[in-house]
C-alpha positions, 0 to 999 in steps of 0.5 A: 594479513591482520583481518581485523584492520579490513572493512566489511567490503574487504572481508567479502571481496577477499574471503567470502566471494572467493569461498562461493566462487570455489564452491561451485557457485556462478557469480554471474548468474547465481549470486548478487550482491548488496541485493536491496529487495525492498524501497524503504518506507516512505516518510512523509514531512511536510510537502517533502517526502523521503525513503526509510532505510532499505532492507539489503542483504549482502549476499543472496544466492539463487539456484537460477534467476528468481529462486532463492535459495540462501542469503550471507550476512557479512561482517567486519573481523571485529565482529564474531562468526555469528554477529549477523545471524540473526539479521540473515534470519530475518532476510531468509525469512522475508525472502522465504529461503531456508538457508542462512549463513553469517561470516567475518571472514574466518568461516561461516555459521550456517543455519539450515531451517530443513535439517538436512545438513545434519544440525540446525546451526553448525560452523563451518570453514571456508572451504566447507561452504556448500555448492549450488547443487547441495543446496538445491538438492536439500531444498527440492527435499525439503519441499517434497518436490521430485520428478516431474514436480522438480522440472515444473519448479525449474521453468524459467520466468518470463523475461522480456529483456527489459531487466525488470524483475519481480519484487520480492514478495512477487518472486515468493508468492510465484514460486510457492504457487507454482510448487504448490500446483507442481506438487498437485494441490488443486486449490490454491488461495493467494493474498496480495495487498492491492496495488502490489501486482497481483495481475502480473503475478498471476502472468508468471505463475501461468507463464511457467506452468504453461511453458512447462506443460504442467497446464495446457489450457488456462482460463483466466476469469476476472469480474470486470470487463476493463480488468479483462482488457487491460490483463490482455493488452498489458501483462498477458500480451506475451501469450500472443497467439495462443491466447483469445478473450471470450466474447460475443458468447462464442466459443474457439477451441482452438486456443490454450490461454482464455481470458473471460470475464464471468458473466460472459460465459454464464447466465441464468439458461442452460443455453447462455452457459456458453462454458458448458460449450467446452468439456468439463476437463478442457481447462487444466487451470482456472485462475480467479482474479479478485475471488473475494467477489463471490467464487467461495459462494455456494450459490454464486454464478463463479461457483457454477464455473468453478464446479463445471471445471473441478477437474482443473486446478483453481487458483484464487487471487485477492487482496481481501479474502472474504470469510463470513458466515455465508462465504468462505475463501479458505473453506473453498481453497484452502489457507493462503499459501502466501499473503502479502499485507497492506501493512508489509507493503507500506513497511517495505515502501512498495505501497503509500502511507496515509493520514486519516482526517475524522470529521463528526457531524453533529446530526450524525452523532446526536440524531434528528427527529422530525417534529409531528405531522412535518413532511418533506420537499416532496410533500411525503410524511416523515415516519416519526423516528429518530435518524442517524448516521445508518440513515443519513443519505440512505432513507433521509437526505439532510441537504444541509449536511450534503453541503457541509461535506462538500465545503469541507471536502473543498476546504481541504483541497484548496488548502493543499492541492486543487487539482489532487485527484479525489474520489467521493465514496456516497452511499448510493448513486442519488447521493454521489449526483447530490454530492456533485451538484454541491461541489460544483456550486462550491468550485465554481471557477474550477468548474468554468476552467472545465466542466469535467473537474468534478465528475460523477462517475457511477454505472447507470451514467454513460457520460461520466463512466466514459471518464473513468480512464481519464480519472485513473490516467496520471497524464490526464489532468481531468477529472479531478474529483470523482463522485462515486457509490460503488464502481469505484470500489474495486479494480480501478488502478488510480495511482494518482489518487491523493485524497479518498472522502468517506461518506458511506457507512462501511460495514463489509471489512472487505469492501472497506479493504477494497476502498482504501487500496484505492490510494495506496498505490504509489507513482514516483513520476507523478509525485504520488507518495501518501494519501489522506482519508477524510472520513465522515461516516466513521468507517475507519473505525474499521482500522481498529478491527484486528481483521483489517489487515493480517492472515484472514481468519477462517469464520465458515466452516460447513460439515455434511449436509449444514442448511443454507442460510436463508437469502435475506441474511446474506452478504455478499459484499458490494453491490454493484452499479453495473449489471454488465460489469459486476455480479448482481444477485436476483432481485437486489437493489441497488444498495448495500446490505445493510441499508435496506431502510424503511419500506412503505407499501404502495399498491402501484409501487409494492418495493417503492422505496421512500427517501425523505428529502428535508432541507432546512435542518442545520448541520455542524461539525462536533469534532475534528481530528486527525489520526496517523497511521504509526510505525506499527502499521495501526492508527495512533489513537491517542493525542499527537502530543502523547504518542510524540512523547512516547515515541521519543521517550522510549529512545531519550529518556531524559533531555539530557539523553536526547541533547548528547545524542543530537550534539554527537551526531555528524547529521542531525537529519539522521535523527530527524529521519530515525524519528520520523521512521519510529513515527514522529509526525514532523509536518504536523508537530511543526504546524502546530509549533509554527502558530504558536511561534509565528515562524517556522520552528527547528525539529530540535526545538519542536522535539524540546517543547512538545517532549521535554516541555522546554520553551521554543525558538524559531529557526529565525531566532536561533540564527540571530542567535548565532550572529549576536555572538559574532560568530563569523569574526573567526572567518575572513573573505569567501569563507565567511560569505558562505557561512553567513549564506549558510546561516540564511539558507538554515532560516529559510529551509532548516538544518537539511540543506546545510548538512549537504555539500551539494548546496554550494552548487545552488544560488547564492552560493554559485554566484560567490564562486565554484563549489571547488573554490567555496571549499578551498576558501576553508583549506579544503573539505575537511575544514568546510567540514569542520566549519558547517559542524561548528556553525551547528554547535553554535546554533545548538549551544543554548537551550532555547 
């Protein structure tokens, strides 16, 4: 048989699969073919979205379910044996496997990261492919797993029979953590971006360690009551009767899995510290969710629990490891065993991409100074100094500033979708209430329709707090807009939140990541695939910080008896509003650490904080610009036109290069999607050109005009050119009707729908005839395809 004429799939079926099977691999349980392990980045164009290319491995070989060992990249026989190796290595790195193979059907090129096969790379014949026992033995030897540790690692995942399997990065996190614990590592840190399933990952880790009896009694700590209840009722439900929630300050030692709000087991007095009712060696494992919130701080209440159960293994989970001069997750837990970042989650298509709208207000940038002797609306003498962005809504309230922010938020919603879930992050509770009032006054019809259209959801007010569950419930329409300060910063699974408004000055990278995480979840059922950040306080400048996304960098390095940093210099992250749901440092106020403002001595209220309220100061928008998330995961800082030119010319250096590729493409939509993946923001470029033309432009004209300075045409103008050239004269009857309707469809919706043969099932084509009849009018499918291609050539035969 001549292998050169076989397709890649034929090579797999006739040569690679038999070689694997002959080596002893169970095709049904140990081999997955054409395994897609990412979803493909979400690409947004107007109100439409699509998925970028998925990463798909030709073969993944498993020791057992969810324990991958090797990847194989196949090529047809026109390629050399090693042509697929670099792709295999990229997939192997993502899937965290040490063995990679490339094959064209003649044999295998084998890359061995462990070196235990005797060489880093070597050529193998088809009958030399290593068996499952061989690769598992090398894997365990490489990882340092033997005896009891190997038995622990071989403990299967929990399987509920529904077919649900962990995503690839969850598998990596689970396997690495279980391996670390099995080998005796007593402090483990796992970093996973918000919205990537930390709780489900934690459940599988605990399940495998518990079932293997490596860990028999386990304590799971969370910092909010709602998180404990959600965990118990959802992901942890399979633990059944072995699990209990610590409550009412009582302890029952007959259970094996304990879930607790950490405040429920701590207090200021020893008699309140009910965790001491357990013996110090009672728990084998303590898992700390959102561990950045204090577990790494020497004087935090969490740390007291960890110190008491110091003989247990401690696993910390967080999206935002904290590294400051005073607090270090890495110093306590060690380097993360696995990190899955926001950037990677967006690239893989598991997290939503976002756009940033930055609005700079004149008073924020230019400042404001009171006139001599000026008093505020409460008659308070305003301290004479220049007030700027860091003061507004903390020490000085400009009522017209609040109204302007509320107006811009309302305008955005009206122009997009007035019912998209929105969180407005304010400086404090008072600011959140004023913002609620301003938004209510600007949305009277919506509020009359339902008074819960806008709600203040803060920890001090029961009515609003009771609506938190409704806000995060995708099936509940109301509330639509939530104004808040700290309560919704973390742990709020708002799957359908599409707008995050930042009117809060954020100096903490940890807090910033948590807030952005409120919008990164994807919900296909409710069409949530991207979100917008509306920034009034320059908070998104933190995107430029190299620490925004990536591996954490350790800062805190205590040695010996190094002195504790003075209390007034501590920065322990977001200050909570709800003492029952968060850790609150003693004697702290309800403001961020850097917002203490100016204090005025008062013999009756020595800690009274003055907040001036001024109503007659005009505030205007000084600048408004849109920023975009580029393909590298960073915000585009240059103009969108300049960025687009750079991206397109990197691929098509000249107009001739672009035209050649466009004319040769069987599907123009492929080029459009490719450019979108490289960062071309079609929605906004099209909107810009639409204003100039007064009609809808074609993506072809968008590129020709913006990148190569050609005068643009609208889709309607291109269609009219085709009709003026008597293009349809060569067709008669049904075929002419179909092409005429396709041209109308192009004018209305663009090139994408006419390139999909499924359009023939829709009106007006369905009124002309059945799809088979319409295609037969062209002499069959090849004739129809050729006619569509000719129509496209006619549309694009001339430059503007």
